[in-house]
C-alpha positions in Angstrom: 63.9 -143.6 78.8 64.9 -146.4 76.4 68.2 -145.9 74.6 68.6 -147.2 71.0 71.1 -146.8 68.2 69.9 -146.1 64.7 72.5 -147.1 62.1 71.6 -145.9 58.6 73.2 -146.2 55.2 71.5 -144.3 52.4 71.1 -144.4 48.7 73.9 -141.8 48.2 76.3 -144.4 49.6 78.5 -141.8 51.2 78.8 -143.2 54.7 77.2 -144.7 57.8 75.1 -142.5 60.1 74.9 -143.5 63.8 72.4 -141.9 66.1 72.2 -142.7 69.9 68.7 -141.7 70.8 66.4 -141.9 73.8 62.6 -142.4 73.6 59.8 -142.0 76.1 56.1 -142.4 75.8 54.5 -140.0 78.3 51.0 -140.8 77.1 49.7 -143.6 74.8 51.0 -143.1 71.3 52.6 -139.8 72.2 56.4 -140.1 71.8 59.3 -137.8 72.6 62.9 -138.3 71.5 66.3 -137.0 72.5 69.4 -137.3 70.2 72.1 -138.0 72.8 75.0 -138.4 70.4 75.5 -138.9 66.7 78.2 -139.3 64.1 78.5 -139.6 60.3 81.3 -142.0 59.3 82.5 -141.6 55.7 83.4 -144.7 53.7 86.9 -145.1 52.4 87.3 -144.7 48.7 87.7 -148.4 48.2 84.7 -149.3 50.3 82.6 -146.7 48.6 83.5 -148.3 45.2 82.7 -151.8 46.4 79.3 -150.7 47.6 78.5 -148.8 44.5 79.4 -151.8 42.3 77.8 -154.5 44.6 75.0 -155.1 42.2 77.5 -156.3 39.6 79.1 -159.0 41.8 78.6 -162.7 41.6 76.6 -164.4 44.4 79.7 -165.6 46.2 81.4 -162.2 45.9 78.2 -160.5 47.2 78.0 -162.8 50.3 81.7 -162.1 51.1 81.0 -158.3 50.9 77.9 -158.7 53.0 80.0 -160.3 55.8 82.8 -157.7 55.4 80.4 -154.8 55.5 78.5 -156.1 58.5 81.8 -156.6 60.4 82.9 -153.0 59.5 79.5 -151.5 60.6 79.7 -153.5 63.9 83.2 -152.1 64.6 82.0 -148.6 64.0 79.0 -149.1 66.3 81.2 -150.5 69.1 83.5 -147.5 68.9 80.6 -145.1 68.9 78.7 -146.8 71.8 81.8 -147.4 74.0 80.8 -144.6 76.4 77.5 -146.1 77.5 76.2 -149.5 78.5 72.5 -148.5 78.4 71.8 -149.4 74.7 69.0 -151.8 74.4 69.1 -152.5 70.7 70.5 -151.4 67.3 68.2 -150.7 64.4 70.2 -151.2 61.2 69.4 -150.4 57.6 72.2 -151.7 55.4 73.3 -150.6 51.9 70.6 -151.4 49.4 71.8 -153.5 46.5 68.5 -154.7 45.1 64.9 -153.5 45.7 62.4 -155.0 43.3 58.9 -155.1 44.9 57.5 -156.7 41.7 59.7 -159.7 42.4 59.1 -159.6 46.2 62.8 -158.9 46.6 64.8 -156.5 48.7 68.4 -157.0 49.8 70.6 -154.7 51.9 74.3 -155.4 52.6 75.5 -155.8 56.2 75.1 -159.2 57.7 73.0 -158.6 60.9 73.9 -162.0 62.4 77.5 -161.1 62.4 76.7 -157.7 63.8 74.7 -159.2 66.7 77.6 -161.5 67.5 80.2 -158.7 67.5 78.1 -156.1 69.3 76.5 -158.5 71.8 73.3 -156.5 71.3 70.0 -157.2 69.5 70.1 -156.1 65.9 66.8 -155.1 64.3 67.2 -155.3 60.5 65.5 -156.6 57.4 62.8 -154.0 57.7 61.6 -154.2 54.0 61.0 -157.9 53.3 58.3 -158.5 55.9 56.3 -155.6 54.3 56.8 -157.2 50.9 55.4 -160.4 52.3 52.2 -158.6 53.2 51.8 -157.2 49.7 53.5 -153.9 50.4 56.3 -152.2 48.5 58.8 -152.4 51.3 59.0 -148.6 51.3 58.9 -146.0 52.5 59.5 -146.8 56.1 60.4 -143.3 57.5 56.8 -141.9 57.4 55.9 -143.8 60.5 58.5 -141.8 62.4 57.3 -138.6 60.7 53.8 -139.3 61.9 54.7 -139.8 65.6 57.9 -137.8 66.1 57.4 -134.8 63.7 53.7 -134.4 63.5 54.0 -130.6 64.3 54.9 -130.2 60.6 52.4 -130.4 57.8 54.8 -132.4 55.7 58.3 -133.8 55.9 60.6 -133.8 52.8 63.8 -135.7 52.7 66.4 -134.8 50.1 68.7 -137.8 50.0 69.7 -140.1 47.2 66.0 -139.8 46.2 63.6 -137.0 47.2 60.6 -138.3 49.1 58.0 -136.9 51.4 55.2 -137.8 53.8 52.2 -135.8 55.0 48.9 -136.3 56.9 45.7 -135.9 54.8 42.4 -136.2 56.7 44.2 -138.1 59.5 45.8 -140.6 57.2 49.5 -140.7 56.6 50.5 -140.8 53.0 53.9 -140.7 51.4 55.6 -140.9 48.0 58.9 -140.6 46.3 59.1 -137.3 44.4 62.1 -137.8 42.2 65.8 -138.7 42.1 68.0 -136.3 44.0 71.6 -136.7 45.2 71.8 -140.2 43.6 72.0 -138.4 40.1 73.4 -135.0 41.1 76.4 -136.4 42.9 77.3 -138.5 39.8 77.6 -135.3 37.8 79.4 -133.4 40.6 82.0 -136.2 40.6 82.5 -135.5 36.9 84.0 -132.2 38.0 86.2 -133.8 40.7 84.1 -133.1 43.7 81.9 -135.4 45.8 78.9 -133.2 45.7 77.8 -129.7 44.6 78.7 -127.7 47.7 75.7 -125.3 48.6 74.5 -125.8 45.0 77.1 -123.4 43.6 77.6 -125.3 40.4 73.8 -125.6 39.8 73.3 -121.9 40.5 75.8 -121.0 37.8 74.1 -123.1 35.1 71.2 -122.5 32.9 68.0 -124.5 32.2 68.0 -127.2 29.5 64.3 -126.9 28.6 64.0 -130.3 26.8 65.6 -132.2 29.6 63.4 -130.4 32.1 60.3 -131.5 30.1 61.3 -135.1 29.7 62.3 -135.5 33.3 59.0 -134.2 34.5 57.1 -136.4 32.1 59.0 -139.5 33.1 58.8 -138.9 36.8 55.1 -138.0 36.8 54.2 -141.2 35.0 56.3 -143.2 37.4 54.9 -141.5 40.5 51.4 -142.0 39.3 52.0 -145.7 39.4 52.5 -145.5 43.2 55.7 -147.6 43.1 58.7 -146.6 45.2 61.8 -145.5 43.2 64.7 -147.9 42.9 68.3 -147.6 41.8 67.5 -150.2 39.1 64.8 -148.0 37.5 66.8 -144.8 37.8 69.7 -146.4 36.0 67.5 -147.9 33.3 65.1 -145.0 32.7 66.6 -141.8 33.9 70.3 -142.0 33.3 69.8 -142.3 29.5 67.9 -139.1 29.4 71.0 -137.0 30.2 73.1 -135.9 27.2 76.6 -134.5 27.2 75.6 -131.0 28.4 77.7 -128.9 30.7 77.6 -130.2 34.3 76.4 -126.9 35.7 73.5 -126.9 33.3 72.5 -130.5 34.1 72.6 -129.7 37.9 70.6 -126.5 37.4 68.0 -128.4 35.4 67.9 -131.2 38.1 67.2 -128.6 40.8 64.5 -127.0 38.7 62.9 -130.4 38.1 63.0 -131.5 41.8 61.5 -128.2 42.9 58.7 -128.5 40.4 58.0 -132.1 41.4 57.8 -131.1 45.1 55.2 -128.5 44.2 53.3 -131.1 42.2 53.3 -133.9 44.8 52.9 -132.3 48.3 49.6 -130.8 49.2 50.4 -129.4 52.7 53.1 -126.9 52.0 52.7 -124.2 54.7 54.9 -125.9 57.2 57.4 -128.1 55.3 60.4 -129.7 57.1 63.4 -130.4 54.9 66.1 -132.9 55.9 68.8 -135.0 54.2 72.0 -134.0 52.5 70.2 -132.0 49.8 69.1 -129.6 52.5 72.6 -128.2 52.3 72.1 -127.4 48.6 70.9 -123.9 49.0 70.1 -123.5 45.3 67.9 -126.6 45.4 66.1 -125.4 48.5 65.6 -122.0 46.8 63.9 -123.6 43.9 61.6 -125.6 46.2 60.7 -122.3 47.9 60.1 -120.7 44.5 57.7 -123.4 43.3 55.8 -123.9 46.6 55.6 -120.2 47.3 56.4 -120.7 50.9 59.6 -120.4 53.0 60.5 -124.0 53.9 62.0 -124.9 57.2 65.4 -126.5 57.0 66.1 -128.5 60.1 69.0 -128.0 62.4 72.3 -129.6 61.2 72.0 -132.7 63.5 68.5 -133.4 62.4 69.3 -132.8 58.7 71.9 -135.6 58.9 70.4 -137.9 61.5 66.6 -137.8 61.0 66.5 -141.2 59.2 68.9 -142.8 61.6 66.8 -141.4 64.5 63.6 -142.8 63.0 65.1 -146.2 62.4 66.1 -146.3 66.0 62.4 -145.5 66.8 61.2 -148.3 64.4 63.6 -150.7 66.1 62.3 -149.8 69.6 58.7 -150.3 68.5 59.7 -153.7 66.9 61.3 -154.8 70.2 57.9 -154.3 71.7 56.2 -156.0 68.8 54.2 -152.9 68.1 53.1 -151.5 64.8 55.9 -149.5 63.1 54.9 -149.7 59.4 51.8 -148.1 57.9 49.8 -149.8 55.2 48.6 -146.4 53.9 52.2 -145.7 53.0 53.6 -149.0 51.7 50.4 -150.5 50.3 50.6 -153.6 52.6 47.4 -155.4 53.6 47.5 -154.1 57.1 49.6 -152.0 59.5 52.2 -154.2 61.1 55.4 -154.5 63.0 58.3 -155.0 60.6 61.9 -155.9 61.1 63.7 -159.1 62.1 65.4 -159.4 65.4 68.9 -161.0 65.5 70.3 -161.9 69.0 73.8 -162.8 70.0 
């Protein structure tokens, strides 16, 4: 069994997920995994603020934060992995500051060279830019893991900063963003002095804002039809201005309704749908997805809800160390399937 660490920071910018995982390949292209240990490390208030405002920094300030954040991540990984000496590599996805496929640009904070020096282990990072160089969108990357680790499900839905899914249609893996998710909803929860809407209680107490529901659906459907992955930049420019000064609970209620409807519109294989990501804890949101799809979705166990993306990045890193395909052209739009990620050694 090969032991890897997946280190994942998501769009929600709430913390660092670390997953110690083992992988075996009992038969060609048949993979099994074991989550040996995992931890979610919350950012301090000051670090969270720095990361959320990183896109506003000067070039020099951004490089300083890149080194600082990489050192911090390495320290957390060293503490987490201190009980074992069997780790063969660390697959790291840093905090995304810019992702602009039209400009062939993607930048994640967390300097992997510093991390390799501090951990004395190979760091596999920079997963998105090699795909951009092959004409892809640099996203999404997780569907490769869905295809090989979670192929018993008809479709996989992640409710993170954005809602996105992947499914297999006629033997071909396809994937797409569905809509915004926690990236927007957490903003409005913070307006009420909480980090997020626990169990969807605020959303459940609200009422629908019909005009907002209509314009959100129209905006997202036109964007999804373009086949381009969602970005923070687009959400801030195109979606944030659509919200008016309505009650927080009504906005959250309408967001849940919108996301549930978009899931219904986008995913074709709904009979066996696996839900992961922080939004899986939003019971009201999940109930609206159930309502629109007409099926009882399968929320993953707690560890998988929180660690599925970190687990899959560990898997992508393992495949990259072997120089094997870990990125699907049918998903990103690249010219060919390929092995993505840069390897940084101490």
